[in-house]
C-alpha positions, -999 to 999 in steps of 0.1 A, spaced: 658 159 -125 661 129 -149 638 100 -156 607 90 -175 571 99 -166 546 76 -182 517 100 -189 481 88 -193 473 112 -222 437 124 -221 415 125 -252 414 158 -271 450 168 -263 479 167 -287 511 150 -276 529 184 -280 505 200 -256 510 172 -231 548 177 -234 544 214 -226 521 207 -196 547 183 -181 576 206 -190 560 235 -170 551 213 -141 587 199 -137 603 233 -147 623 212 -171 646 225 -198 639 196 -221 611 171 -223 607 147 -252 579 122 -261 587 88 -275 561 84 -302 532 108 -305 495 99 -299 467 115 -320 445 139 -301 417 113 -303 439 87 -285 445 82 -248 469 62 -228 506 54 -225 528 84 -235 563 81 -221 580 114 -216 617 117 -211 633 143 -189 670 152 -184 694 124 -191 665 101 -202 662 122 -234 695 106 -245 678 73 -247 644 84 -261 653 71 -296 652 35 -283 617 40 -271 607 55 -305 618 22 -321 599 0 -296 568 -20 -301 534 -6 -291 501 -21 -280 466 -6 -284 430 -12 -277 411 1 -307 374 6 -309 363 5 -345 330 16 -360 319 -3 -391 298 12 -418 313 47 -418 345 58 -437 362 91 -428 390 110 -446 413 106 -416 404 71 -407 392 81 -373 363 98 -356 379 133 -359 377 132 -397 350 142 -421 326 114 -431 332 103 -467 307 75 -470 281 55 -450 273 19 -460 251 -8 -447 269 -34 -426 255 -67 -437 267 -103 -436 295 -94 -412 297 -119 -384 326 -130 -361 338 -157 -385 340 -133 -414 358 -108 -393 383 -134 -382 389 -143 -419 394 -106 -428 418 -100 -399 442 -126 -411 453 -101 -437 463 -77 -409 485 -101 -389 522 -108 -392 544 -88 -417 522 -66 -438 525 -37 -462 508 -5 -451 502 28 -470 503 56 -444 472 78 -441 474 114 -454 466 123 -418 497 106 -404 529 122 -391 550 107 -419 570 134 -436 571 144 -472 600 167 -481 603 175 -444 566 184 -439 541 160 -420 515 146 -442 487 157 -419 496 194 -426 494 188 -463 460 170 -458 447 200 -440 455 221 -470 436 197 -493 468 183 -508 471 146 -513 503 129 -525 511 94 -535 525 73 -506 546 42 -508 536 12 -488 559 4 -459 565 -29 -441 552 -32 -405 547 -61 -382 514 -69 -364 523 -95 -337 489 -98 -323 455 -86 -336 425 -102 -318 389 -94 -313 380 -83 -278 344 -75 -284 320 -74 -314 284 -64 -316 265 -49 -345 287 -22 -360 310 -19 -330 343 -38 -329 372 -37 -304 406 -50 -312 437 -57 -291 468 -49 -313 505 -54 -306 525 -40 -334 559 -27 -345 568 10 -346 553 29 -375 521 9 -376 490 30 -381 459 16 -364 436 39 -383 449 25 -415 442 -11 -403 407 0 -395 402 16 -428 416 -13 -448 396 -38 -428 364 -19 -435 372 -19 -472 379 -56 -471 345 -62 -455 328 -39 -481 313 -16 -455 340 8 -446 352 15 -410 371 40 -389 387 42 -354 361 55 -330 384 55 -300 419 44 -293 439 37 -262 476 28 -261 482 3 -234 519 -3 -238 549 14 -253 582 -5 -251 587 -15 -214 559 8 -201 523 -3 -195 492 9 -178 505 0 -144 531 28 -148 506 56 -157 503 90 -141 476 114 -151 480 152 -155 460 155 -122 486 133 -105 513 155 -119 497 187 -106 491 172 -72 527 160 -70 539 194 -80 520 211 -52 532 185 -27 569 189 -39 572 152 -48 574 152 -86 604 128 -85 581 101 -71 564 100 -106 596 93 -125 608 60 -136 646 56 -136 666 65 -168 677 28 -171 640 18 -175 641 32 -211 661 0 -220 649 -21 -192 640 -50 -215 676 -53 -227 702 -77 -212 725 -62 -187 763 -61 -187 781 -52 -155 816 -37 -156 841 -30 -129 878 -19 -128 897 -14 -160 869 -26 -184 846 1 -169 873 27 -172 882 21 -208 846 17 -219 838 51 -204 866 65 -225 847 52 -256 867 20 -262 852 -14 -268 861 -40 -241 858 -77 -235 835 -87 -207 833 -123 -196 798 -139 -199 784 -110 -219 758 -117 -246 772 -126 -280 750 -103 -301 727 -73 -299 723 -43 -277 729 -43 -240 723 -21 -209 756 -11 -193 761 -9 -155 792 0 -136 795 -22 -105 779 -55 -97 747 -70 -110 730 -62 -77 746 -28 -70 754 -13 -103 749 22 -116 734 26 -151 760 43 -174 744 38 -208 739 14 -236 763 -6 -258 763 -31 -287 781 -64 -290 806 -63 -319 814 -93 -342 845 -101 -322 825 -103 -289 836 -69 -275 811 -46 -259 812 -12 -277 797 19 -260 770 36 -280 754 61 -257 768 69 -222 759 91 -193 792 106 -184 794 120 -148 
């Protein structure tokens, strides 16, 4: 069984535990997530099964979208509600206009220092494991892009933000840095991922849905096709000799193909093709296979 289940991860569960629950339900040999969510967070967690695991790397590199609920006035060591409180400060003089001014620093291309409680690795070990041992190391700032960061709601010490960002962006770090910019401190009180790459909340299935489908022997109904992992990419349809040689690993010329970038490869016509993998357009215009499903 191959495809993608877009799990609505519940709060309080690690992404690894979610993977194991789905793996057992599907009796799958291999299940991989495409960008973990903290236990505090809920929402879109795409899990790849079977042939879909071959394309999970492209989902790891995709943009994400979040609804972040931020509590002003309290700083924690982890930057979220699961951490230990470090400092409480009065929230004064913070109105919507001041928030908008402060948020300008967290839009577009920014430099971000990852939290010690992030999954960024140091000498092969995740930072959060070092943090739990009381170890703190110096971290270098990394470039990320925040495409959209807008206020959804604001009242008193409660703030909700709709964020659309590049891979590797830490919302908890944005909340912490915003709180410092406002002079009152802040942390993420709750977090929901609403989109990951091509998948959104309309695609979600809960763990209860998975269990019900298992009992009713219709788990495949919950799976999105393997091709959906790169559903946002332009499609190149191949037939005859070009399809044959491409499946042998050779770059081929395809009329009317895109001139640059990555593409989704289909054998057959645009309307009745079979997904066979992904490719990249070379400088000379040929389509080079990069990852194929060979049957």
